[in-house]
NUMAR-933539 format. One line per field, with one value per residue (C-alpha): residue number from 1; x, y, z. Coordinates in Angstrom, 1 decimal. Each point is the difference from the previous one (the first is absolute). Last residue first. Example, Ala and Ser with C-alpha at 12.3 -4.5 7.8 and 13.67 -1.06 7.14 Angstrom:
<pts>
n c(2_1) $
east c(13.7_-1.4) $
north c(-1.1_-3.4) $
up c(7.1_0.7) $
</pts>
This chain:
<pts>
n c(425_424_423_422_421_420_419_418_417_416_415_414_413_412_411_410_409_408_407_406_405_404_403_402_401_400_399_398_397_396_395_394_393_392_391_390_389_388_387_386_385_384_383_382_381_380_379_378_377_376_375_374_373_372_371_370_369_368_367_366_365_364_363_362_361_360_359_358_357_356_355_354_353_352_351_350_349_348_347_346_345_344_343_342_341_340_339_338_337_336_335_334_333_332_331_330_329_328_327_326_325_324_323_322_321_320_319_318_317_316_315_314_313_312_311_310_309_308_307_306_305_304_303_302_301_300_299_298_297_296_295_294_293_292_291_290_289_288_287_286_285_284_283_282_281_280_279_278_277_276_275_274_273_272_271_270_269_268_267_266_265_264_263_262_261_260_259_258_257_256_255_254_253_252_251_250_249_248_247_246_245_244_243_242_241_240_239_238_237_236_235_234_233_232_231_230_229_228_227_226_225_224_223_222_221_220_219_218_217_216_215_214_213_212_211_210_209_208_207_206_205_204_203_202_201_200_199_198_197_196_195_194_193_192_191_190_189_188_187_186_185_184_183_182_181_180_179_178_177_176_175_174_173_172_171_170_169_168_167_166_165_164_163_162_161_160_159_158_157_156_155_154_153_152_151_150_149_148_147_146_145_144_143_142_141_140_139_138_137_136_135_134_133_132_131_130_129_128_127_126_125_124_123_122_121_120_119_118_117_116_115_114_113_112_111_110_109_108_107_106_105_104_103_102_101_100_99_98_97_96_95_94_93_92_91_90_89_88_87_86_85_84_83_82_81_80_79_78_77_76_75_74_73_72_71_70_69_68_67_66_65_64_63_62_61_60_59_58_57_56_55_54_53_52_51_50_49_48_47_46_45_44_43_42_41_40_39_38_37_36_35_34_33_32_31_30_29_28_27_26_25_24_23_22_21_20_19_18_17_16_15_14_13_12_11_10_9_8_7_6_5_4_3_2_1) $
east c(161.4_0.2_-1.7_-2.7_-1.1_0.6_-3.0_0.2_0.9_-3.2_-2.0_0.9_-0.7_-3.4_-1.0_1.4_-1.8_-3.3_0.2_0.9_-3.3_0.4_0.0_0.9_3.8_-0.2_-1.8_2.5_2.9_-1.9_-0.4_3.7_1.0_-2.7_1.8_3.3_-1.2_-1.6_3.2_2.1_-2.5_0.1_3.7_-0.2_-2.6_2.2_3.0_-2.1_-1.0_-3.3_-1.8_-3.5_0.2_1.8_-3.5_-2.0_2.0_-0.1_-3.9_-0.1_2.0_-2.1_-3.0_1.4_0.7_-3.4_-1.5_2.1_-1.2_-3.5_0.2_1.6_-3.2_-1.2_3.2_-0.2_-3.3_1.2_2.8_-2.2_-2.5_3.0_1.6_0.5_3.6_0.9_1.1_0.9_3.5_0.9_2.8_3.4_0.9_-1.6_-3.1_-0.4_-3.6_-2.6_-1.9_-0.6_-1.1_-2.5_-1.3_-0.6_-2.0_-2.4_-0.5_-0.8_-2.5_-1.6_-0.4_-1.5_-2.6_-0.7_-0.8_-2.1_-2.1_-0.5_-1.0_-2.5_-1.0_-3.5_-0.3_-3.6_-0.6_-3.1_-0.8_-1.9_-2.7_1.1_-1.4_-1.6_-1.2_0.2_2.7_-1.1_2.0_-0.7_1.7_0.7_1.1_1.3_-0.7_1.5_3.7_-0.4_-0.8_0.4_-1.8_-0.5_-2.1_-0.1_-2.6_1.1_-2.4_-2.9_0.0_-2.7_-3.0_-2.1_-2.0_-0.1_0.1_-2.2_-2.9_0.0_-0.1_-3.1_-1.8_0.5_-1.2_-2.9_-1.0_0.0_-2.0_-2.8_-0.2_-0.4_-2.5_-2.0_-0.3_-1.0_-2.8_-1.0_-3.3_0.1_-1.1_2.3_1.8_0.5_0.8_1.7_2.6_0.2_0.8_2.6_1.5_0.4_1.6_2.4_0.8_0.7_2.0_2.0_1.0_0.7_2.1_1.8_1.1_1.0_2.1_1.8_3.1_-0.8_0.7_-3.7_-1.7_-1.8_-1.7_-1.2_-1.4_-2.0_-1.3_-1.3_-1.5_-1.8_-1.3_-1.7_-1.2_-1.8_-1.3_-1.5_-1.3_-2.0_-1.4_-1.2_-1.5_-1.7_-2.0_-1.9_2.1_-1.1_-3.5_-0.7_1.6_-2.3_-3.0_0.7_0.6_-3.3_-2.1_1.5_-1.1_-3.7_-1.6_2.3_-0.8_1.7_-0.8_3.6_1.5_-2.5_0.8_3.8_0.4_2.3_2.2_0.2_1.0_2.6_1.5_-0.1_1.8_2.8_0.6_0.1_2.6_2.0_0.0_1.4_2.8_0.5_0.3_2.1_2.6_1.3_1.9_2.0_0.3_1.3_-0.3_-3.0_-1.8_0.4_-1.1_-3.0_-1.0_0.4_-2.9_-2.4_0.6_-3.6_0.7_-2.8_1.7_3.5_-1.6_-1.4_3.5_1.8_-1.5_0.8_3.4_0.7_-0.9_2.3_2.7_-0.9_0.5_-1.3_-2.9_-0.9_-0.7_-2.2_-1.0_-0.9_-1.9_-2.0_-1.0_-0.9_-2.3_-1.6_-0.6_-1.3_-2.7_-1.1_0.1_-2.2_-2.4_-0.1_-0.8_0.5_1.4_2.0_1.4_1.5_1.5_1.4_1.6_1.7_1.0_1.7_1.8_1.3_1.3_1.7_1.7_1.1_1.3_2.0_1.7_-1.2_1.3_-1.6_-3.2_-0.8_0.7_-2.4_-2.8_0.2_-0.3_-2.7_-1.8_0.3_-0.9_-3.4_-1.5_0.6_-3.0_-2.3_0.0_-1.3_2.5_1.2_1.5_1.1_0.7_2.3_1.8_0.9_0.9_2.5_1.4_0.5_1.7_2.4_0.8_0.6_2.1_2.1_0.8_0.9_2.3_1.5_0.7_1.9_1.5_1.6_3.7_-0.3_-2.9_2.1_2.9_-2.1_-1.7_3.3_1.4_-3.2_0.3_3.7_-1.1_-2.8_2.7_2.4_-2.9) $
north c(45.6_3.7_0.9_-2.3_1.8_-1.7_-1.1_0.0_3.8_0.8_-2.3_1.8_3.4_-1.0_-1.3_3.1_2.5_-2.0_0.1_3.9_0.8_3.4_-1.6_2.1_-0.2_-3.8_0.1_2.2_-2.4_-2.9_1.9_0.5_-3.7_-1.2_2.4_-1.3_-3.8_0.8_1.6_-2.9_-2.5_2.2_-0.6_-3.6_-0.4_2.2_-1.9_-3.4_1.3_-0.2_3.2_-0.4_-0.4_3.4_1.6_-1.9_0.9_3.7_-0.1_-1.8_2.8_2.8_-1.7_-0.3_3.6_1.2_-2.8_1.5_3.6_-0.9_-2.3_2.9_0.9_-3.5_-1.1_3.1_-1.2_-3.6_1.0_2.3_-3.1_-2.2_-2.7_-3.5_-1.1_-3.0_1.9_-2.8_-1.3_-1.4_-2.7_0.6_1.5_3.5_2.0_3.3_0.7_1.7_-3.0_-0.3_3.5_-0.9_-2.9_2.3_2.4_-2.8_-1.3_3.4_0.6_-3.3_1.0_3.3_-1.8_-2.3_2.7_2.1_-3.2_-0.6_3.9_0.0_3.3_0.9_3.5_1.8_2.7_2.3_2.5_3.1_1.5_3.5_3.2_2.8_3.6_2.0_2.7_3.6_1.9_3.6_1.4_3.7_0.0_3.1_0.0_0.8_-1.0_-2.5_0.5_-1.8_0.4_-2.9_-0.4_-3.1_-1.2_-2.5_1.0_-0.2_-3.8_-1.1_-2.1_0.7_-3.2_-2.2_2.5_2.4_-2.8_-0.7_3.8_0.2_-3.0_1.9_3.2_-1.4_-1.7_3.5_1.4_-2.5_0.6_3.7_-0.3_-2.5_2.1_3.1_-2.0_2.0_1.7_2.8_3.4_1.7_2.1_-2.1_-3.3_1.5_1.6_-3.8_-1.4_2.7_-0.2_-4.0_0.2_2.6_-2.1_-3.0_1.9_1.6_-3.2_-2.0_2.7_0.7_-3.4_-0.5_3.3_-1.1_2.6_2.4_-0.9_0.5_-2.6_-1.3_3.4_0.2_-3.5_0.4_3.4_-1.3_-3.0_1.9_2.4_-2.7_-1.7_3.0_1.3_-3.6_-0.3_3.4_-1.0_-3.4_1.3_2.7_-2.5_2.5_-1.4_-3.8_0.6_2.5_-2.5_-2.7_2.0_1.1_-3.5_-0.8_2.7_-1.1_-3.5_1.0_-2.0_-3.0_-0.8_0.7_-2.6_-1.1_3.4_0.7_-3.2_0.1_3.7_-0.9_-2.4_2.0_3.0_-1.9_-1.3_3.6_1.3_-2.7_0.7_3.6_-0.3_-2.3_2.8_2.3_-2.5_-0.5_3.7_1.1_-2.7_2.6_1.6_-2.6_-3.8_-1.9_2.6_1.8_-3.2_-1.3_3.3_0.6_-3.6_-0.3_2.2_-2.6_-1.9_-1.6_-3.2_0.6_3.6_-1.7_-2.5_3.0_1.6_-3.1_-0.4_3.3_0.2_-3.4_1.4_3.0_-2.5_0.5_3.8_2.5_-1.6_-1.9_3.1_2.6_-1.8_-3.0_1.8_1.7_-3.2_-1.3_2.8_-0.7_-3.6_0.9_2.2_-2.9_-2.4_1.9_0.4_-3.6_-0.7_-2.8_-2.9_2.8_1.3_-3.5_-0.4_3.7_-1.1_-3.2_2.0_2.7_-2.6_-1.5_3.3_0.9_-3.2_0.6_3.4_-1.6_-2.2_-3.6_-3.3_0.0_1.4_-3.1_-2.0_2.2_-0.2_-3.8_0.0_2.3_-2.1_-3.0_1.7_0.6_3.7_0.8_-2.1_1.5_3.4_2.4_-0.6_3.8_0.2_-3.7_-0.5_3.2_-1.0_-3.2_1.3_2.5_-2.9_-2.1_3.0_0.8_-3.7_-1.0_3.3_-0.9_-3.6_1.2_2.4_-2.6_-2.4_2.6_1.3_-3.3_0.6_3.6_-0.3_-2.5_2.3_3.0_-2.2_-1.0_3.6_0.9_-2.9_1.2_3.5_-1.0_-1.8_2.8_2.2) $
up c(87.5_1.0_-3.1_0.4_3.1_3.4_2.0_3.7_0.2_-2.2_2.0_3.4_-1.6_-0.9_3.3_1.7_-2.2_0.6_3.4_0.3_-1.8_-2.1_-3.6_-2.7_0.7_-0.1_-3.2_-1.6_1.1_-1.3_-3.5_-0.2_1.1_-2.6_-2.6_1.0_-0.4_-3.3_-1.3_1.2_-1.6_-3.3_0.0_0.6_-2.8_-2.4_0.9_-1.0_-3.3_-1.6_1.6_0.6_3.4_0.5_-1.5_2.5_2.9_-1.1_0.0_3.2_1.6_-1.5_1.2_3.5_0.0_-0.9_2.6_2.8_-0.9_0.1_3.0_2.2_1.7_0.5_1.7_2.4_1.1_0.2_2.3_2.1_0.5_1.1_-2.1_1.5_-0.1_-2.2_-3.0_-2.5_-0.7_-3.5_0.0_-1.7_-3.3_1.1_-0.8_1.6_1.7_-2.4_-0.4_3.9_-0.4_-2.4_1.9_3.2_-2.2_-1.4_3.7_1.1_-2.8_0.8_3.8_-1.2_-2.4_3.1_2.3_-2.4_-0.7_3.7_0.8_-2.9_-0.5_-1.4_-1.4_0.3_-2.3_1.1_-2.4_1.6_-2.1_-1.5_1.3_-1.8_0.9_-2.9_-0.4_-0.6_-2.6_-0.6_-3.3_-1.1_-3.4_-1.8_-3.8_-3.3_0.0_2.8_3.5_3.4_3.4_2.4_3.1_2.1_2.3_2.5_2.7_-2.4_-0.2_-2.6_-0.2_-3.0_-1.2_2.8_2.8_-1.8_-0.7_4.1_0.6_-2.4_1.6_3.4_-1.3_-1.8_3.4_1.6_-2.9_0.1_3.9_-0.7_-2.6_1.7_3.1_-2.3_-1.4_-3.1_-0.4_-2.8_1.1_-2.7_2.3_2.9_-1.6_-2.8_2.5_1.5_-3.4_-0.8_3.5_-0.2_-3.3_1.0_3.3_-2.2_-2.5_2.6_2.0_-2.7_-2.1_3.3_0.2_-3.6_0.1_3.0_-0.8_-2.8_-3.6_-1.0_-2.0_3.1_0.2_-3.6_0.2_3.3_-1.2_-3.3_1.3_2.9_-2.4_-2.0_3.0_1.4_-3.4_-0.5_3.4_-0.4_-3.0_1.2_3.3_-1.8_-2.1_-2.4_-3.1_0.9_0.8_-2.8_-2.6_1.5_0.0_-3.9_-0.9_1.4_-1.4_-3.6_0.7_1.1_-2.8_0.1_3.5_3.3_3.0_0.3_0.4_3.0_1.7_-0.7_1.5_2.8_-1.7_-3.3_1.8_1.9_-3.4_-1.4_3.4_-0.5_-3.6_0.8_2.7_-2.6_-2.6_2.7_1.0_-3.8_-0.8_3.2_-1.3_-2.5_2.7_0.1_1.5_3.1_2.7_-1.5_-0.8_3.4_1.9_-2.4_0.3_3.9_0.7_-1.0_3.1_0.7_-2.0_-2.2_-1.0_-0.4_-2.5_-1.9_-0.2_-0.9_-3.5_-1.4_1.9_-1.7_-3.4_0.3_-1.3_-3.4_-0.1_-2.4_-1.5_3.2_1.8_-1.6_-3.2_2.1_2.5_-2.8_-1.3_3.4_0.5_-3.3_0.8_3.5_-1.7_-2.4_2.7_2.4_-2.9_-0.8_3.8_2.2_-2.3_-1.9_3.2_1.0_-3.7_0.3_3.2_-1.5_-3.1_2.2_1.9_-3.3_-1.2_3.2_-0.3_-3.5_0.9_2.9_-2.5_-0.6_1.1_3.2_-1.2_-2.0_3.5_1.8_-2.7_0.1_3.8_0.3_-2.6_2.0_3.0_-1.6_0.7_-3.6_-1.1_2.6_-1.6_2.3_2.7_0.8_3.2_0.4_-3.7_-0.2_3.1_-1.6_-3.1_1.8_2.0_-3.0_-1.7_2.8_1.0_-3.5_-0.8_3.2_-1.0_-3.4_1.4_2.3_-2.9_-2.1_3.1_1.0_0.3_0.7_2.3_2.1_0.2_0.9_2.8_1.2_0.2_1.8_2.5_0.5_0.7_2.5_1.8_0.1_1.2) $
</pts>
């Protein structure tokens, strides 16, 4: 489950970065697929069956809104109908104008449902259309789904009755139009499917909008079952020949696809649901908050540690610390004696700990020494030397007290005994 959530978050981030291009690609695939299916099922105008024409129309649809896509698909359909029969093209034009008034005039995004519904019919999973529109749209989505069902049956009627429609003449034009209208309005399967899909869209939208737990899953299950029951009831009452096995298999496939869509669009964790109540001067609010299921992709930070370089830096720090300690020793008139005994690890550790304090004291001593050096008289220089010697002796005593190594204390005490101060001389 965690891996699936990581894939979902990656896909969301990828779509967020390239949404403009991905929408154009989706529109191209949808429109090119719809035009190709129309050419395969109708194909009465040979000029539109060229792959170059399909490619150009698909590219044009990729930059248009869904309403423009529906308009181009309708124009292709009317062109094929015109090549077959002028009467059929006139009836279809009137039907498409009604679809425009009922669907695209109110919602521009309804064009994708108007195009997708006939495609799902040809893919043998038409029951996915009302479930998908009910989950992602509103109640108004029942209109484009019903119009998509009508468009599919009009195209099917033209395909099945192509020989009789093509042999009609101008003399019996009115009779042909009446036959077409009677054939479409008398199609019980079309009317039953429109009613079933419209009821399913409304029911799915109402259930998924509830604040109950697992509302989307309940909407998918109830919508699929209700759609299947309406179609089967119409099959028995209206003497309609419907393949029950195909309906059941198509409904199961619809449920699986709808679950995948629900995972990517509305995956929440109901175990961490919170309910909050608060009020203001006019209303009392009851809020139910359900957190979404999200994971963050793990970030791996690799740290490279060079042991040889670290040891070299450590040795350099120890050498600088040793030089600082040698400078802090008292200076006499005789020769300078250096520390010969090797330092242990504990001594070096204690030396590092007190390095800040010694640097501060040494800085104060050097400042006093430079001030005394600027005095013009020899008496002042002698007094400054005595003060510096006393300051160094006091600093040395503090350094001796801060060090805990017995060997360092012994060496420093021996040097103090061997080197008398300036005042004693």
